C-alpha positions as a LaTeX table, in Angstrom:
\begin{tabular}{lrrr}
\hline
Residue & $x$ (\AA) & $y$ (\AA) & $z$ (\AA) \\
\hline
Met1 & $-29.55$ & 59.35 & $-21.68$ \\
Gly2 & $-26.75$ & 56.81 & $-21.54$ \\
Glu3 & $-25.56$ & 57.72 & $-18.27$ \\
Ser4 & $-28.95$ & 57.67 & $-16.53$ \\
Leu5 & $-29.26$ & 53.92 & $-17.88$ \\
Ala6 & $-25.86$ & 53.54 & $-16.61$ \\
Leu7 & $-27.02$ & 54.86 & $-12.87$ \\
Val8 & $-30.15$ & 52.84 & $-12.80$ \\
Ser9 & $-28.51$ & 50.00 & $-13.62$ \\
Ala10 & $-25.77$ & 50.73 & $-10.70$ \\
Leu11 & $-28.74$ & 51.22 & $-8.68$ \\
Cys12 & $-30.17$ & 47.66 & $-9.56$ \\
Phe13 & $-26.78$ & 45.87 & $-9.05$ \\
Gly14 & $-26.38$ & 47.46 & $-5.68$ \\
Ile15 & $-30.37$ & 46.29 & $-4.82$ \\
Thr16 & $-29.31$ & 43.03 & $-6.00$ \\
His17 & $-25.69$ & 42.53 & $-4.05$ \\
Phe18 & $-27.12$ & 43.66 & $-1.24$ \\
Val19 & $-29.92$ & 41.46 & $-0.56$ \\
Asn20 & $-28.04$ & 38.52 & $-1.78$ \\
Gly21 & $-25.28$ & 39.37 & 0.56 \\
Leu22 & $-27.64$ & 39.53 & 3.42 \\
Leu23 & $-29.05$ & 36.14 & 2.48 \\
Ser24 & $-25.30$ & 34.78 & 1.95 \\
Arg25 & $-24.83$ & 35.11 & 5.89 \\
Arg26 & $-27.50$ & 32.62 & 6.31 \\
Val27 & $-27.35$ & 30.37 & 2.94 \\
Asp28 & $-24.05$ & 29.21 & 0.97 \\
Gly29 & $-22.92$ & 32.17 & $-0.75$ \\
Met30 & $-22.52$ & 30.08 & $-4.11$ \\
Thr31 & $-26.08$ & 28.22 & $-3.56$ \\
Val32 & $-27.62$ & 31.91 & $-3.38$ \\
Ala33 & $-25.93$ & 32.62 & $-6.70$ \\
Leu34 & $-27.36$ & 29.85 & $-8.39$ \\
His35 & $-31.09$ & 30.42 & $-7.46$ \\
Ala36 & $-30.78$ & 34.22 & $-8.00$ \\
Gln37 & $-29.40$ & 33.83 & $-11.61$ \\
Leu38 & $-32.29$ & 30.89 & $-12.50$ \\
Gly39 & $-34.20$ & 33.88 & $-11.45$ \\
Gly40 & $-32.61$ & 36.21 & $-13.85$ \\
Thr41 & $-32.68$ & 33.68 & $-16.73$ \\
Val42 & $-36.62$ & 33.75 & $-16.09$ \\
Leu43 & $-37.00$ & 37.14 & $-16.35$ \\
Ala44 & $-34.63$ & 37.33 & $-19.37$ \\
Leu45 & $-36.96$ & 34.66 & $-20.82$ \\
Val46 & $-39.90$ & 36.72 & $-20.29$ \\
Leu47 & $-38.47$ & 39.96 & $-21.43$ \\
Ala48 & $-36.96$ & 38.42 & $-24.75$ \\
Ala49 & $-40.05$ & 36.44 & $-25.60$ \\
Ser50 & $-41.98$ & 39.74 & $-25.42$ \\
Met51 & $-40.16$ & 42.03 & $-27.29$ \\
His52 & $-40.26$ & 42.30 & $-31.14$ \\
Gly53 & $-37.21$ & 42.95 & $-33.38$ \\
Gly54 & $-33.96$ & 42.51 & $-33.22$ \\
Ser55 & $-31.39$ & 40.16 & $-34.98$ \\
Ala56 & $-28.48$ & 39.02 & $-33.10$ \\
Ser57 & $-25.70$ & 37.80 & $-34.73$ \\
Leu58 & $-23.50$ & 34.78 & $-33.96$ \\
Ala59 & $-20.60$ & 37.45 & $-32.56$ \\
Asp60 & $-23.58$ & 38.68 & $-30.46$ \\
Tyr61 & $-24.23$ & 35.22 & $-29.08$ \\
Gly62 & $-20.64$ & 34.53 & $-28.33$ \\
Trp63 & $-20.23$ & 37.81 & $-26.32$ \\
Gly64 & $-23.20$ & 36.80 & $-24.61$ \\
Ala65 & $-22.19$ & 33.60 & $-23.56$ \\
Leu66 & $-18.59$ & 34.93 & $-22.55$ \\
Ser67 & $-20.42$ & 38.01 & $-20.52$ \\
Gly68 & $-22.57$ & 34.74 & $-18.93$ \\
Val69 & $-19.15$ & 33.20 & $-17.96$ \\
Gly70 & $-18.14$ & 36.09 & $-16.25$ \\
Thr71 & $-21.63$ & 36.60 & $-14.55$ \\
Gly72 & $-21.27$ & 33.28 & $-13.12$ \\
Val73 & $-17.60$ & 33.70 & $-11.60$ \\
Gly74 & $-18.57$ & 36.96 & $-10.23$ \\
Val75 & $-21.87$ & 36.33 & $-8.89$ \\
Ala76 & $-20.76$ & 33.25 & $-7.16$ \\
Phe77 & $-17.16$ & 34.44 & $-5.83$ \\
Leu78 & $-18.74$ & 37.38 & $-4.46$ \\
Tyr79 & $-22.02$ & 35.83 & $-2.60$ \\
Arg80 & $-19.09$ & 33.14 & $-1.18$ \\
Ala81 & $-16.44$ & 36.63 & $-0.19$ \\
Met82 & $-19.62$ & 37.68 & 1.52 \\
Ser83 & $-20.62$ & 34.68 & 3.69 \\
Gln84 & $-16.66$ & 34.41 & 4.61 \\
Gly85 & $-15.52$ & 38.28 & 5.38 \\
Ala86 & $-17.06$ & 41.79 & 5.88 \\
Met87 & $-18.91$ & 43.30 & 3.09 \\
Ser88 & $-17.93$ & 46.48 & 3.31 \\
Val89 & $-14.42$ & 45.36 & 2.16 \\
Val90 & $-15.27$ & 42.59 & $-0.25$ \\
Val91 & $-17.67$ & 44.71 & $-2.59$ \\
Pro92 & $-15.09$ & 47.30 & $-3.18$ \\
Val93 & $-12.40$ & 44.73 & $-4.00$ \\
Ser94 & $-14.83$ & 42.78 & $-6.59$ \\
Asp95 & $-15.54$ & 46.38 & $-8.39$ \\
Val96 & $-11.66$ & 46.88 & $-8.76$ \\
Gly97 & $-11.65$ & 44.47 & $-11.98$ \\
Ala98 & $-15.20$ & 45.65 & $-13.14$ \\
Val99 & $-14.27$ & 49.24 & $-13.17$ \\
Ala100 & $-10.66$ & 48.70 & $-14.70$ \\
Leu101 & $-10.73$ & 45.87 & $-17.31$ \\
Pro102 & $-13.42$ & 47.47 & $-19.76$ \\
Val103 & $-12.12$ & 51.30 & $-19.57$ \\
Leu104 & $-8.73$ & 49.87 & $-20.00$ \\
Val105 & $-9.91$ & 48.00 & $-22.84$ \\
Gly106 & $-11.79$ & 50.82 & $-24.34$ \\
Val107 & $-9.38$ & 53.24 & $-24.13$ \\
Val108 & $-6.33$ & 51.33 & $-25.07$ \\
Leu109 & $-7.81$ & 49.03 & $-27.70$ \\
Leu110 & $-11.04$ & 50.54 & $-28.84$ \\
Arg111 & $-9.38$ & 53.75 & $-28.95$ \\
Glu112 & $-12.22$ & 55.47 & $-27.03$ \\
Arg113 & $-11.51$ & 59.07 & $-26.44$ \\
Pro114 & $-13.28$ & 60.83 & $-23.66$ \\
Ala115 & $-12.75$ & 64.36 & $-22.46$ \\
Ala116 & $-10.16$ & 65.05 & $-20.33$ \\
Leu117 & $-12.80$ & 65.80 & $-17.64$ \\
Val118 & $-14.12$ & 62.88 & $-17.60$ \\
Tyr119 & $-10.82$ & 61.04 & $-17.39$ \\
Val120 & $-10.94$ & 63.01 & $-14.15$ \\
Gly121 & $-13.86$ & 62.14 & $-13.23$ \\
Met122 & $-13.10$ & 58.07 & $-13.63$ \\
Ala123 & $-9.98$ & 58.64 & $-11.80$ \\
Ala124 & $-12.19$ & 59.82 & $-8.49$ \\
Val125 & $-14.63$ & 56.69 & $-9.25$ \\
Leu126 & $-12.47$ & 54.28 & $-7.32$ \\
Pro127 & $-11.26$ & 56.12 & $-4.42$ \\
Ala128 & $-14.88$ & 57.13 & $-3.68$ \\
Leu129 & $-16.26$ & 53.72 & $-3.97$ \\
Trp130 & $-13.45$ & 52.43 & $-1.65$ \\
Leu131 & $-14.29$ & 55.07 & 1.11 \\
Val132 & $-18.40$ & 54.83 & 0.74 \\
Ser133 & $-17.77$ & 51.10 & 1.07 \\
Gln134 & $-15.72$ & 51.51 & 4.56 \\
Glu135 & $-17.16$ & 49.86 & 7.70 \\
Thr136 & $-19.59$ & 51.45 & 10.29 \\
Pro137 & $-18.89$ & 50.23 & 13.76 \\
Gly138 & $-21.76$ & 48.10 & 14.54 \\
Thr139 & $-22.82$ & 47.43 & 11.20 \\
Val140 & $-25.17$ & 44.50 & 11.14 \\
Gly141 & $-23.70$ & 41.03 & 10.12 \\
Glu142 & $-20.42$ & 42.22 & 9.90 \\
Arg143 & $-17.51$ & 40.08 & 11.36 \\
Lys144 & $-14.10$ & 41.55 & 12.88 \\
Gly145 & $-11.44$ & 39.79 & 11.26 \\
Ala146 & $-13.11$ & 38.41 & 8.74 \\
Met147 & $-11.57$ & 40.47 & 5.87 \\
Ser148 & $-8.76$ & 37.96 & 5.06 \\
Gly149 & $-10.95$ & 34.92 & 4.67 \\
Gly150 & $-13.36$ & 37.18 & 1.94 \\
Val151 & $-10.29$ & 38.94 & $-0.17$ \\
Pro152 & $-9.34$ & 36.42 & $-1.77$ \\
Ser153 & $-12.40$ & 35.26 & $-3.37$ \\
Ala154 & $-13.50$ & 38.85 & $-3.75$ \\
Leu155 & $-10.50$ & 39.00 & $-6.13$ \\
Val156 & $-11.65$ & 36.25 & $-8.52$ \\
Ala157 & $-15.26$ & 38.05 & $-8.40$ \\
Ser158 & $-13.70$ & 41.21 & $-9.83$ \\
Thr159 & $-12.22$ & 39.23 & $-12.79$ \\
Gly160 & $-15.51$ & 37.81 & $-13.47$ \\
Phe161 & $-17.56$ & 41.18 & $-13.06$ \\
Gly162 & $-14.68$ & 42.93 & $-15.23$ \\
Leu163 & $-15.32$ & 40.07 & $-18.26$ \\
Gln164 & $-18.76$ & 40.38 & $-17.66$ \\
Phe165 & $-19.01$ & 44.09 & $-18.42$ \\
Leu166 & $-16.38$ & 44.16 & $-21.25$ \\
Ala167 & $-18.24$ & 41.25 & $-23.29$ \\
Met168 & $-21.83$ & 42.30 & $-22.84$ \\
Ala169 & $-20.51$ & 46.10 & $-23.71$ \\
Gln170 & $-19.71$ & 44.28 & $-27.42$ \\
Val171 & $-23.47$ & 42.97 & $-27.85$ \\
Asp172 & $-24.98$ & 45.09 & $-30.44$ \\
Gly173 & $-27.67$ & 47.27 & $-29.15$ \\
Asp174 & $-30.35$ & 46.36 & $-32.09$ \\
Ser175 & $-29.66$ & 42.43 & $-31.47$ \\
Gly176 & $-32.61$ & 42.13 & $-28.96$ \\
Leu177 & $-32.79$ & 40.40 & $-25.69$ \\
Trp178 & $-31.57$ & 36.42 & $-27.02$ \\
Pro179 & $-28.00$ & 37.21 & $-25.86$ \\
Val180 & $-28.92$ & 38.15 & $-22.69$ \\
Val181 & $-30.99$ & 35.15 & $-22.22$ \\
Leu182 & $-27.77$ & 33.00 & $-23.08$ \\
Ser183 & $-25.58$ & 35.08 & $-20.80$ \\
Arg184 & $-28.09$ & 34.04 & $-18.01$ \\
Val185 & $-28.55$ & 30.58 & $-19.32$ \\
Val186 & $-24.51$ & 30.16 & $-19.05$ \\
Ser187 & $-24.35$ & 31.93 & $-15.83$ \\
Val188 & $-26.24$ & 29.33 & $-14.11$ \\
Val189 & $-24.12$ & 26.38 & $-15.78$ \\
Val190 & $-21.14$ & 27.87 & $-14.57$ \\
Ile191 & $-22.09$ & 28.62 & $-10.90$ \\
Ala192 & $-23.50$ & 25.10 & $-10.80$ \\
Gly193 & $-20.15$ & 23.95 & $-11.76$ \\
Val194 & $-18.74$ & 25.61 & $-8.98$ \\
Leu195 & $-21.18$ & 24.61 & $-6.59$ \\
Ala196 & $-20.78$ & 20.91 & $-7.41$ \\
Ser197 & $-16.83$ & 21.35 & $-7.01$ \\
Tyr198 & $-17.38$ & 23.06 & $-3.89$ \\
Gly199 & $-19.64$ & 20.66 & $-2.85$ \\
Gly200 & $-22.23$ & 22.94 & $-1.58$ \\
Arg201 & $-26.04$ & 22.29 & $-0.95$ \\
Trp202 & $-28.65$ & 22.38 & $-3.71$ \\
Thr203 & $-31.86$ & 23.89 & $-1.76$ \\
Met204 & $-32.20$ & 27.19 & 0.03 \\
Pro205 & $-35.10$ & 27.71 & 2.96 \\
Thr206 & $-38.76$ & 28.82 & 0.59 \\
Gly207 & $-38.32$ & 32.28 & 2.17 \\
Ala208 & $-34.29$ & 32.84 & 1.27 \\
Trp209 & $-35.24$ & 31.46 & $-1.71$ \\
Ala210 & $-38.08$ & 33.78 & $-2.97$ \\
Ala211 & $-35.40$ & 36.77 & $-1.88$ \\
Ala212 & $-32.82$ & 35.25 & $-4.15$ \\
Val213 & $-34.70$ & 34.76 & $-7.08$ \\
Ala214 & $-36.71$ & 38.33 & $-6.58$ \\
Ala215 & $-33.15$ & 39.72 & $-6.12$ \\
Gly216 & $-31.98$ & 37.84 & $-9.36$ \\
Met217 & $-34.63$ & 39.42 & $-11.48$ \\
Val218 & $-33.74$ & 42.94 & $-10.48$ \\
Gly219 & $-29.74$ & 41.78 & $-11.71$ \\
Thr220 & $-30.97$ & 40.84 & $-14.83$ \\
Ala221 & $-32.78$ & 44.39 & $-15.31$ \\
Ala222 & $-29.08$ & 45.51 & $-14.64$ \\
Ile223 & $-27.77$ & 43.80 & $-17.14$ \\
Val224 & $-30.27$ & 44.92 & $-19.60$ \\
Leu225 & $-30.39$ & 48.43 & $-18.26$ \\
Tyr226 & $-25.95$ & 48.70 & $-18.82$ \\
Leu227 & $-26.42$ & 46.90 & $-22.37$ \\
Glu228 & $-28.78$ & 49.68 & $-23.65$ \\
Ala229 & $-26.69$ & 52.21 & $-21.87$ \\
Thr230 & $-23.67$ & 51.14 & $-23.85$ \\
Ala231 & $-25.27$ & 51.68 & $-27.07$ \\
Arg232 & $-26.14$ & 55.33 & $-26.34$ \\
Gln233 & $-22.53$ & 55.96 & $-24.55$ \\
Leu234 & $-19.04$ & 54.88 & $-24.65$ \\
Met235 & $-18.42$ & 51.54 & $-23.01$ \\
Ala236 & $-15.88$ & 53.14 & $-20.18$ \\
Val237 & $-18.12$ & 55.56 & $-19.69$ \\
Ala238 & $-21.04$ & 53.50 & $-19.10$ \\
Thr239 & $-19.19$ & 51.03 & $-17.04$ \\
Val240 & $-17.55$ & 53.08 & $-14.66$ \\
Leu241 & $-21.26$ & 54.70 & $-14.03$ \\
Ser242 & $-22.80$ & 51.13 & $-13.50$ \\
Ser243 & $-19.84$ & 50.31 & $-11.23$ \\
Leu244 & $-20.88$ & 52.61 & $-8.59$ \\
Tyr245 & $-23.23$ & 50.48 & $-7.30$ \\
Pro246 & $-21.17$ & 49.67 & $-3.88$ \\
Ala247 & $-22.98$ & 53.33 & $-2.89$ \\
Val248 & $-26.32$ & 51.41 & $-2.68$ \\
Pro249 & $-25.73$ & 49.00 & 0.26 \\
Val250 & $-24.58$ & 52.18 & 2.35 \\
Val251 & $-27.38$ & 53.91 & 1.39 \\
Leu252 & $-30.14$ & 50.86 & 2.03 \\
Ala253 & $-28.56$ & 50.40 & 5.72 \\
Leu254 & $-28.84$ & 53.58 & 6.52 \\
Leu255 & $-32.37$ & 54.09 & 5.28 \\
Phe256 & $-33.46$ & 50.33 & 6.71 \\
Leu257 & $-30.69$ & 49.09 & 8.93 \\
Gly258 & $-30.50$ & 51.96 & 11.10 \\
Glu259 & $-26.57$ & 52.43 & 10.41 \\
Arg260 & $-24.62$ & 55.76 & 10.49 \\
Leu261 & $-22.71$ & 57.39 & 8.04 \\
Asn262 & $-19.44$ & 57.86 & 8.92 \\
Arg263 & $-17.16$ & 60.55 & 7.54 \\
Arg264 & $-15.27$ & 58.93 & 5.24 \\
Gln265 & $-18.51$ & 57.06 & 3.62 \\
Gly266 & $-19.71$ & 60.84 & 3.60 \\
Phe267 & $-17.26$ & 62.20 & 2.14 \\
Gly268 & $-17.26$ & 58.96 & $-0.33$ \\
Leu269 & $-20.58$ & 59.89 & $-1.57$ \\
Val270 & $-19.82$ & 63.44 & $-2.14$ \\
Cys271 & $-17.08$ & 61.98 & $-4.62$ \\
Ala272 & $-18.89$ & 60.04 & $-6.27$ \\
Ala273 & $-21.51$ & 62.42 & $-6.68$ \\
Leu274 & $-18.21$ & 64.46 & $-8.35$ \\
Ala275 & $-17.28$ & 61.72 & $-10.29$ \\
Ile276 & $-20.80$ & 61.31 & $-11.60$ \\
Gly277 & $-21.01$ & 64.94 & $-12.57$ \\
Leu278 & $-17.41$ & 65.12 & $-14.29$ \\
Ile279 & $-18.43$ & 61.97 & $-16.34$ \\
Ala280 & $-21.60$ & 63.52 & $-17.31$ \\
Leu281 & $-19.65$ & 65.89 & $-19.31$ \\
Arg282 & $-18.06$ & 63.60 & $-21.41$ \\
\hline
\end{tabular}
């Protein structure tokens, strides 16, 4: 069950980043991130208020707040990177820290010990993500030569996402969703601060705003599913599975943008499927 929740979480993360990545080509990426997180915060509040039970400790709120810092940094700089460079380059770069940091902490500090085949699956994830995210000639919105402009921001995002996953995994599964609400609120504050420091715009066109808010709500669903997955599965395994989200934009582009799958992407999808199977063995 934990594996399934983590995979649905990856699907939601992928949808969120795909939609907001497209919006970031027309509107400042950090502005998109701000409104997306505001939408996600509203959904988190509704879900938390409608749920009964759960007793979060001070530590749970602390981890939630720290996760929000990571989320704010991650989405702000990922969408900034998407507005500067090719999505097929910046998304896998932003995913490296998201996979590596929680897995290393889980194995080295928390003494998590998955089965040997799970390690093989984990090792296959990063090359699978890279192959899946390779640019297809003629991809909509990709700009030749933009890689160097987006990579630095994507690396910052990578650290943020790693912190997001690592901290959220420490929240007790029985604490309810108020730590998630705090996480969303903190992410909004962080993004607003970053946006102000860059002198970005605070408003968006109505249509783009609605899409960003909806995508942000899907992102909140993703983090709730991830939290539930970590309560049922090793953090290292849940994080790796949730971090398969870069495959989603590729599939969505094939279905809705008429893009074609190149050989590297096809091989990457096969590797991702094998990795999922091995990790699920645990």
